[in-house]
N, C-alpha and C positions, 0 to 999 in steps of 0.2 A: 415412501418416496418423497423426497424433498421438492417443494414447489420451486421452479426456476425463477419465478417472479418475486415471491415474498419470503422464500426459504422456510415456509411452514412445513411441518412434517405431517400435517393433517390433510391427506389427499384421498380421493376415492377413484376407483376404477369404474368408468362408465361403459366401456365397450372393450372386448378382447376378441381378436381374430388371428388365425394363423396366417403366415406369409411364407414365402420361399419354400414351397413344398412341405409345409408344416414343420420346418426346422426353427422358425422364429415366431414368437407371439408378439403381436402389435397391440398395445394397450392405450386407449384414450383415457386420460385422467383429468380430474378437475380438483382444484384446490378449494377446500371448504372455507378457508380464511379469506381469500381474495377473489374466488370464482374464476381463476385463470385456468385455461384448458391447455393441455400439452400431451404429447405422445411419447411413450417409452417402448423399447423393444427388449424382449427377453429371449435369450438363446441358451442352449445347453452348453455347458462347459465340462468337458470330461475330466480335466485336471488343471491345476495351477501350473503354468509354465514360467520358467525363469530363463531369461536370455543372458548368456555370458558374452559380454562385449569384447571387442578386440583387445582392449586395455585391461581385461580381467574383471572389470566391474560387473556386478550382477543386478539386473533390473527385472521387474515383472513384465511378462509379455503383454503387449498392448495391441489388440486386434485393430483398433482404430488407427494406430500409427502405421500398421501394415497397409491398411486400406488407403491411407493418405499417400504413402509412397508409391503404391500401384497407380493411384489416380494421377499423380504427378507425371509418371512415365506415360500415361495414356492421354495426357492433355491434348485436346484438339484432334484426337483420333476418333474415328467412327466405330466405336465399340459400345454395344448396348450396356447400360448400367446393370442389368440383370446378369449378364455374362461375367461382369467384373465381380459382382457380389458372390456369384456362384464359385468363381475361381478362388476368391479370398476364403470363402467357407471351406473349400476343398483343401486349401493350404493349411488352414488352422486345424482341420480334422486330421490331416496327415501328421502334423506336428504333435497333436495331442495323443494320437494312437501310436506314435513312434516308440513308446516305452520309456522315454527319458523325461524327467521333470525339468532338467536343465538342458538347454539347447544353445549351441554357439550361434552367434549372429551370422557366421559363415554358412552354416547349414540352412538357416532361414533364407539368406540371400540366394543361395544356389537353388533352393526349392522354388522361390519366387521366379527366378530366371527360367527354370524349366517350364513353368506354367505360362509365363509371358511369351516364351518362344512359340508356343502353340496358339496363343491368343492373338498376338500382334508383333510383327518383326520390329517395327520402329520403336514400340514401347520396350521391347527386349533390349535393343541397342541403347536406348536412353537409360534404362535401369542399370544395365551392365556398365555403362560409362561412369556412373556415380559409384556403384557398388565396388567395381574393380579399380576405381580411382584412375581413370585414363589420364595420361599426361601429354600425349601427342597424337597426331592424326594416324600414325601407324597402328595404335591400339584400336582405333575404330576400324581400320582396314582389316585387321586380323579377325575381328568379330564378324564383319560383313563377309569375309572370306569363308568363315565357318558356316554362316547362313546360306550363302550361295552354293557351297559344297553340298549341304544337306538338300537343298532344293534340286540340284542336278541329280543327286542319287535318287531322290523321290521320283522325279520325272523318268529316269531310266528304268526304275522298277515298274512304273505304270506302262511304259512302252512295251515291256516284255510280255 
């Protein structure tokens, strides 16, 4: 592992411990050259995924990019970071086990929206507005109508 301070490749692992229900290994490292300490995380990757963008371009899947876009939609919302991390891990696992090595950005966006809908309604609307490229207030009203319709159906089922 390259040292982020001096770029030396000579680093040592000082401590390793599992996190996230043992799906990630957290490693404390120290650079032998400059004595800089840093942390790395190691997670299982079932397969290399490639994202097919709307313009046809193919790019490697980036979990961190997915996490950033979810965090943007959740900005200033009261959602625990552990729940967000678990949701992103679930999305990545679904994509990896889907059987395809190449996944369209539309599939990824729809999957994220499904999970955000159950996590936080406001984040869902924020993400949908960017993903579906909302152009006018009517687009927001349509999505809010979907959400309120689902809520009414859920409450009706509870009352029965």
